[in-house]
C-alpha positions, 0 to 999 in steps of 0.5 A, spaced: 168 653 681 173 656 686 180 659 682 184 656 687 181 648 685 183 651 678 190 652 681 192 645 685 188 641 678 195 646 675 200 645 679 199 637 681 198 636 672 204 642 671 208 638 676 207 631 674 208 632 667 215 636 670 217 630 674 215 624 668 219 629 663 225 628 666 225 621 668 225 619 662 230 623 659 235 622 664 234 614 663 234 615 656 240 619 655 242 623 650 238 621 643 243 620 638 239 619 631 236 624 629 231 623 623 225 624 624 220 618 624 225 614 628 225 619 633 217 619 634 216 612 634 222 611 640 219 619 643 211 615 642 213 607 645 215 611 652 209 611 657 212 616 662 213 621 656 207 621 653 203 621 660 207 628 660 205 630 655 197 629 658 199 632 665 201 638 660 196 638 657 191 639 661 195 643 665 194 647 660 186 647 660 185 648 665 190 654 666 185 657 661 179 655 665 182 659 670 184 665 666 176 665 665 174 666 672 180 670 676 185 676 673 192 674 670 195 678 676 192 672 680 193 667 676 201 667 674 204 669 680 199 663 684 201 657 679 208 659 681 207 653 686 209 648 681 216 651 682 216 650 689 213 642 689 218 641 683 224 642 688 222 639 692 220 633 688 227 633 684 231 633 690 226 627 694 224 623 688 229 625 681 236 625 688 239 631 685 242 637 687 239 643 690 243 649 692 241 654 697 242 658 694 235 654 690 232 654 696 232 661 698 228 662 691 224 656 692 222 658 700 220 667 696 216 663 691 211 661 698 212 665 701 209 670 694 204 665 693 202 665 701 201 672 700 197 673 694 192 667 697 191 672 704 
């Protein structure tokens, strides 16, 4: 399988995990009760949070598969594309404020991935 297929799987699953996790944690609010049993029951009852963990596991195993077909010097920069997607979705879906400096950083990451692809 092409390394870029693994990169796509990693990017999509990482972005899905991070967006779901952020959305659910903002919805939940601050955790005040740190009793481990109650905390685990609360966390496991949150479907988006459980889905986030599943997507993170998919991302991890896809990264391991990517390392079997590509060098680390390719894998790590290529998967940074998830930062670009996360910044865009943070602005559009989560209504977060993204400063011009962060947009510039995001553009530099995108440029780096573009250069890596060519």
